[in-house]
C-alpha positions in Angstrom: -34.9 -21.9 79.2 -32.5 -19.1 79.4 -30.0 -20.7 77.2 -32.3 -21.1 74.2 -32.7 -17.3 74.2 -29.0 -16.8 74.2 -28.5 -19.2 71.2 -31.3 -17.3 69.2 -29.6 -13.9 70.0 -26.2 -15.3 68.8 -27.8 -16.8 65.6 -29.5 -13.5 64.7 -26.3 -11.7 65.3 -24.4 -13.9 62.9 -27.2 -13.6 60.4 -27.2 -9.8 60.5 -23.3 -9.6 60.4 -23.2 -11.8 57.2 -25.9 -9.8 55.4 -25.5 -6.4 56.6 -21.8 -5.2 56.2 -20.4 -8.0 54.2 -18.4 -5.6 52.1 -16.5 -4.6 55.2 -15.8 -8.1 56.2 -14.9 -9.5 52.7 -11.3 -8.3 52.9 -10.8 -10.5 56.0 -12.4 -13.5 54.2 -9.4 -13.9 51.7 -6.7 -12.4 53.9 -5.0 -14.0 56.8 -6.9 -16.9 58.2 -8.3 -16.9 61.6 -9.5 -20.6 62.1 -13.0 -19.6 63.1 -13.7 -17.7 59.9 -14.9 -20.6 57.8 -17.1 -21.6 60.8 -18.5 -18.2 60.8 -19.1 -18.3 57.1 -20.7 -21.9 57.3 -22.7 -20.8 60.4 -24.1 -17.8 58.5 -25.4 -20.1 55.8 -26.7 -22.6 58.4 -24.1 -25.3 57.4 -22.0 -25.3 60.5 -22.6 -29.2 60.7 -20.4 -29.5 57.5 -17.5 -27.9 59.3 -16.0 -31.3 60.1 -15.8 -32.3 56.4 -14.0 -29.1 55.6 -11.5 -29.7 58.6 -10.9 -33.3 57.6 -9.9 -32.1 54.0 -8.0 -29.2 55.3 -10.1 -26.6 53.7 -10.3 -23.1 55.0 -11.4 -19.9 53.7 -8.1 -19.5 51.8 -9.0 -22.7 50.0 -12.7 -22.1 49.5 -12.3 -20.0 46.2 -10.4 -23.0 44.6 -12.8 -25.6 45.5 -14.9 -27.0 42.5 -18.1 -28.6 42.5 -16.7 -32.0 41.8 -14.2 -31.6 44.8 -17.0 -30.8 47.0 -19.0 -33.8 45.9 -15.9 -35.9 46.9 -15.9 -34.4 50.2 -19.6 -35.7 50.6 -21.0 -32.2 50.8 -24.7 -32.5 49.8 -25.9 -30.9 46.6 -27.9 -28.0 48.1 -25.1 -26.7 50.4 -22.6 -27.3 47.5 -24.4 -24.9 45.2 -25.0 -22.4 47.9 -21.5 -22.4 49.2 -20.0 -22.0 45.5 -22.6 -19.2 44.8 -21.5 -17.3 48.2 -17.9 -17.7 47.4 -18.6 -16.2 43.9 -20.2 -13.2 45.6 -17.3 -12.9 48.0 -14.9 -12.9 45.2 -16.8 -10.3 43.2 -16.9 -7.9 46.1 -13.1 -8.4 46.4 -12.2 -7.5 42.9 -12.5 -4.3 41.2 -15.8 -4.6 39.0 -14.9 -6.0 35.5 -17.4 -6.4 32.6 -17.9 -10.0 31.7 -20.4 -9.6 28.9 
């Protein structure tokens, strides 16, 4: 019905906002913490269903960069999302910092 169309629209908006101008949004990711930010991040990856696990362990966008793979395993986050989230956080951190050569 009409609602499903609305849901699609909001999902495509989220997708475009995460891909398109992520460089603009990155500053906000590791700055002050609006509570919906992590939800937006997970939603953009299609992992909004994991939000409860992050909330239970009091993990927000501020804590994400410090999470290790082992800690995420303890939080019962499945392997696929775990790897993807860690990868996305790395990308965000790289965009945050002045480019350094790691070779």
